[in-house]
N, C-alpha and C positions, 0 to 999 in steps of 0.2 A: 503495499500498499504505499502511496506516495504522499509525504509529508508537504505541510503548507510550503516549506522552505522549496523543496523537490518541485512543486507547482511553479512558484515563483521563478526558479532557476530555469524550467523549461520554456515557459512563456516569454523571458528574458533572450533566451538562446534564438528560438523560432522567429522574434520581432527583429533580431539583431540580422538574423539572416536575411529576411525581408528586406531591410534597410539598405543590407550590403547588395544583394539583389535588384533594388530598385536604383542604387547609385550607378549600375552598369548601362542603365538604358540611355543616358545622356552621350556617352561614349557610342554605342553602336547607331543611335542617331546621327550624329557627327561624322559617321563613317557610310551612312547609307544603308545600314543593314537594317532596316524596318521591321522585318518578320522577326528578326533576332531580338528587335528592343519590345515588341508585342510579347516576345517570348517570357523576357525577363519580367515583365510587367505582368504578366498571368501569374508566374510562379513567386513573383513579389506578393500578390495578393493572396495566394495559395498558402504561402508560407505564415502570413498575418492572421488569416482565417484558422488555421491548423493551430495555432499558438493557445487559441482560446477553446 
């Protein structure tokens, strides 16, 4: 069973993963990789939703 501290750590980890993934979007757009940018946006949302 997860403790409250464990849950907080998992949520923080997943939200940080979402933020890092979202940070990649600007780079891909500047390079003209729009499909990849959309993919990274999708996964950023997925990681954020899975945090909760």
